[in-house]
Wavefront OBJ file of the C-alpha trace (Angstrom):
o trace
v 7.273 27.850 6.252
v 5.792 26.770 9.597
v 5.763 23.122 8.557
v 9.308 23.357 7.195
v 10.436 24.464 10.658
v 8.479 21.660 12.317
v 9.850 19.085 9.880
v 13.364 20.326 10.600
v 12.868 20.063 14.348
v 11.393 16.560 14.179
v 14.055 15.384 11.724
v 16.733 16.652 14.120
v 15.129 14.831 17.035
v 14.902 11.598 15.044
v 18.513 11.959 13.860
v 19.680 12.500 17.444
v 17.812 9.436 18.715
v 16.589 7.126 15.925
v 15.062 4.723 18.460
v 12.800 7.436 19.898
v 9.310 6.361 18.821
v 7.767 9.613 20.076
v 10.051 11.674 17.820
v 9.350 9.382 14.875
v 5.611 9.670 15.450
v 5.940 13.460 15.710
v 7.745 13.524 12.370
v 5.055 11.342 10.801
v 2.265 13.559 12.147
v 4.021 16.611 10.711
v 4.326 14.911 7.292
v 0.567 14.181 7.521
v -0.162 17.840 8.221
v 2.007 18.936 5.307
v 0.193 16.452 3.059
v -3.178 17.712 4.268
v -2.312 21.290 3.395
v -0.970 20.211 -0.001
v -4.094 18.151 -0.700
v -6.346 21.077 0.255
v -4.382 23.170 -2.258
v -4.926 20.475 -4.915
v -1.186 19.702 -5.037
v -1.963 16.002 -5.184
v 1.460 14.689 -6.203
v 3.325 16.458 -3.394
v 0.528 15.472 -0.978
v 0.964 11.829 -1.895
v 4.713 12.120 -1.310
v 4.182 13.709 2.109
v 1.601 11.097 3.100
v 3.945 8.369 1.857
v 6.739 9.715 4.082
v 4.356 9.490 7.041
v 3.305 5.979 5.975
v 6.922 4.765 5.887
v 7.486 5.948 9.432
v 4.194 4.534 10.692
v 4.919 1.175 9.061
v 8.219 1.002 10.960
v 6.520 1.943 14.230
v 3.726 -0.600 13.738
v 6.243 -3.321 12.857
v 8.337 -2.484 15.918
v 5.288 -2.650 18.216
v 2.685 -4.970 16.674
v 0.724 -5.137 19.931
v 0.184 -1.384 20.067
v -3.326 -0.442 19.002
v -2.167 3.159 18.604
v 0.654 2.191 16.219
v -1.667 -0.052 14.204
v -4.371 2.637 14.084
v -1.794 5.222 12.993
v -0.746 2.846 10.211
v -4.358 2.384 9.111
v -4.906 6.146 8.989
v -1.716 6.565 6.939
v -2.891 3.919 4.468
v -6.174 5.793 4.105
v -4.411 9.089 3.384
v -2.078 7.597 0.791
v -4.980 5.724 -0.832
v -7.074 8.882 -0.992
v -4.139 10.751 -2.546
v -3.735 7.987 -5.131
v -7.420 8.364 -6.027
v -6.910 12.123 -6.332
v -4.193 11.324 -8.886
v -6.465 8.849 -10.701
v -4.350 5.850 -9.679
v -7.033 3.315 -8.709
v -4.668 0.318 -8.635
v -2.373 2.016 -6.118
v -5.369 3.240 -4.128
v -6.771 -0.301 -4.021
v -3.490 -1.650 -2.626
v -3.683 0.877 0.228
v -7.370 0.304 0.880
v -6.985 -3.492 0.904
v -4.296 -3.167 3.566
v -6.455 -0.640 5.453
v -9.411 -3.009 5.360
v -7.327 -5.997 6.502
v -5.951 -3.982 9.387
v -9.409 -2.636 10.226
v -10.859 -6.174 10.304
v -8.040 -7.352 12.570
v -8.297 -4.429 14.993
v -12.103 -4.471 15.152
v -12.048 -8.218 15.893
v -9.426 -7.726 18.620
v -11.644 -5.304 20.573
v -15.333 -5.365 19.706
v -16.128 -2.786 22.403
v -13.940 0.103 21.209
v -16.103 2.229 18.887
v -13.038 3.843 17.299
v -11.881 0.456 16.016
v -15.327 -0.260 14.617
v -15.236 3.133 12.890
v -11.804 2.240 11.491
v -13.274 -0.937 9.984
v -16.203 1.047 8.572
v -13.720 3.524 7.073
v -11.832 0.742 5.299
v -15.047 -0.688 3.897
v -16.272 2.754 2.862
v -12.991 3.508 1.068
v -13.186 0.223 -0.855
v -16.783 0.976 -1.799
v -15.878 4.504 -2.847
v -13.064 3.115 -5.000
v -15.426 0.678 -6.736
v -17.906 3.490 -7.292
v -15.147 5.735 -8.675
v -14.055 3.136 -11.225
v -17.654 2.570 -12.323
v -18.233 -0.773 -10.566
v -21.419 0.037 -8.626
v -22.422 -3.630 -8.269
v -19.139 -4.225 -6.401
v -19.449 -1.000 -4.441
v -22.833 -1.770 -2.885
v -21.707 -4.542 -0.491
v -18.679 -2.454 0.464
v -20.997 0.441 1.322
v -23.885 -1.301 3.072
v -21.692 -2.955 5.709
v -20.031 0.245 6.987
v -23.425 1.939 7.015
v -24.732 -0.839 9.276
v -21.698 -0.530 11.573
v -22.055 3.244 11.881
v -25.830 3.094 12.413
v -25.354 0.478 15.137
v -22.802 2.683 16.889
v -25.085 5.701 16.495
v -28.066 3.838 17.945
v -25.942 2.843 20.946
v -24.789 6.455 21.387
v -21.184 5.446 20.676
v -20.557 6.992 17.267
v -17.908 9.715 17.601
v -19.357 13.072 16.564
v -16.769 13.626 13.839
v -18.045 10.499 12.055
v -21.771 11.233 12.054
v -21.621 12.875 8.631
v -20.151 9.657 7.195
v -23.612 8.091 7.421
v -25.051 10.649 5.002
v -22.073 10.287 2.653
v -22.460 6.519 2.545
v -26.233 6.766 2.047
v -25.660 9.106 -0.902
v -23.098 6.722 -2.417
v -25.473 3.776 -2.002
v -28.297 5.676 -3.715
v -26.003 6.625 -6.595
v -24.831 3.024 -7.029
v -28.367 1.637 -6.827
v -29.453 4.083 -9.533
v -26.670 2.777 -11.789
v -27.324 -0.910 -11.040
v -31.118 -0.598 -11.308
v -31.896 2.284 -13.676
v -35.566 3.197 -13.860
l 1 2 3 4 5 6 7 8 9 10 11 12 13 14 15 16 17 18 19 20 21 22 23 24 25 26 27 28 29 30 31 32 33 34 35 36 37 38 39 40 41 42 43 44 45 46 47 48 49 50 51 52 53 54 55 56 57 58 59 60 61 62 63 64 65 66 67 68 69 70 71 72 73 74 75 76 77 78 79 80 81 82 83 84 85 86 87 88 89 90 91 92 93 94 95 96 97 98 99 100 101 102 103 104 105 106 107 108 109 110 111 112 113 114 115 116 117 118 119 120 121 122 123 124 125 126 127 128 129 130 131 132 133 134 135 136 137 138 139 140 141 142 143 144 145 146 147 148 149 150 151 152 153 154 155 156 157 158 159 160 161 162 163 164 165 166 167 168 169 170 171 172 173 174 175 176 177 178 179 180 181 182 183 184 185 186 187 188
């Protein structure tokens, strides 16, 4: 109910001023929150639809302001959410399409500012998602290179004291995925 009210408010603001990027972003963020709740409740189809609504808005915002790191980062995060939802629905082809775009955007943003740790984390996220996808579809030999590179990026940021706290657990997740893939590639 709360999100329905928020969606209504943001939709009204966007309808009143379609050129208002702040209102559009607010609507997209609300769709993301709705999708997050749906995903947590295992309502994967509706979650994908909510995340896709957010993605559509964020694509328009990123296209309208290609020089905005925030708009491009928002787009990357939306691609990740839709890709994750596609994996939840066992749609690896659709997930791959999202993760390829996420990775391309992550590479571009990380290259544009090698100092910003958040952009390096974004690149690591794209690589990790591609590796996770390969692992999910039983391609561990393809997953390993996609997992070792983000691990190196995150460890480098951690060693420099620049890894955001909310990403520290990603190191353990990636290490676990690597061990699982290595066990499949090189069974004892």
